[in-house]
C-alpha positions in Angstrom: 24.0 90.5 120.8 25.3 91.7 117.6 28.9 91.5 116.3 30.5 94.8 115.4 33.3 95.0 112.9 36.0 97.6 113.5 37.5 98.9 110.4 41.3 98.7 110.5 42.1 100.5 107.4 45.8 100.8 106.9 46.9 99.8 110.4 48.9 96.7 109.3 50.4 98.2 106.1 51.3 101.4 107.9 53.2 99.6 110.6 54.9 97.4 107.9 56.0 100.6 106.0 57.3 102.2 109.2 59.2 99.0 110.2 60.7 98.7 106.7 61.8 102.3 106.7 63.2 102.1 110.2 65.1 98.9 109.3 66.5 100.5 106.2 67.7 103.6 108.0 69.3 101.6 110.8 70.9 99.2 108.3 72.4 102.1 106.4 73.8 103.6 109.5 75.0 100.4 111.2 76.2 98.6 108.1 79.3 100.6 107.3 80.3 100.8 110.9 80.0 97.0 111.2 82.0 96.4 108.0 84.8 98.8 109.1 84.9 97.0 112.5 85.3 93.7 110.8 88.0 95.0 108.5 89.9 96.4 111.5 89.6 93.1 113.3 90.9 91.1 110.4 93.8 93.6 109.8 94.8 93.4 113.5 94.7 89.5 113.4 96.7 89.4 110.2 99.4 91.8 111.6 99.6 89.8 114.8 100.2 86.6 112.7 102.8 88.4 110.6 104.7 89.5 113.7 104.6 86.0 115.0 106.0 84.7 111.7 108.7 87.3 111.7 109.8 86.3 115.2 109.8 82.7 114.3 112.0 83.3 111.2 114.4 85.5 113.2 114.7 82.7 115.9 115.3 80.1 113.2 118.0 82.3 111.6 119.6 82.8 115.0 119.6 79.1 115.7 121.0 78.4 112.3 123.9 80.8 112.8 124.7 79.2 116.2 124.8 75.7 114.7 126.6 76.6 111.5 130.2 75.3 111.0 132.9 78.0 111.1 133.6 79.6 107.8 137.0 78.7 106.4 139.5 81.5 106.2 140.5 82.1 102.6 143.7 83.8 103.6 145.3 80.7 104.9 146.3 77.9 102.4 145.2 74.4 103.3 148.0 72.1 104.6 148.8 69.4 102.1 149.7 66.0 103.5 153.3 64.8 102.9 154.2 61.7 100.9 154.8 59.7 104.0 151.6 60.6 105.7 148.8 58.2 105.1 145.7 59.5 103.3 143.1 57.3 105.0 141.3 60.3 106.4 141.1 62.0 103.1 140.4 58.9 101.0 138.6 56.3 103.0 138.8 52.8 101.6 136.0 50.2 102.1 136.9 47.3 104.4 
């Protein structure tokens, strides 16, 4: 029984070249689409977070307006206490 050698000239390197070219073509076609999909996803997430922040700020402003003391009217002069009226409310003294 004799061992026969089969010549495989270029079989491995030919497949390697075809695989590299096919990977390059697919990468060039899929790469920009994948990057644009990532950019769109990041933009939509950022806009959703910005909308949430805007709603939070508007709620905080609405709550602050509800809790704010009334604005004094500048048209009405403040009432001055008379000489006989005690000023304990205006000038508290330590006890």
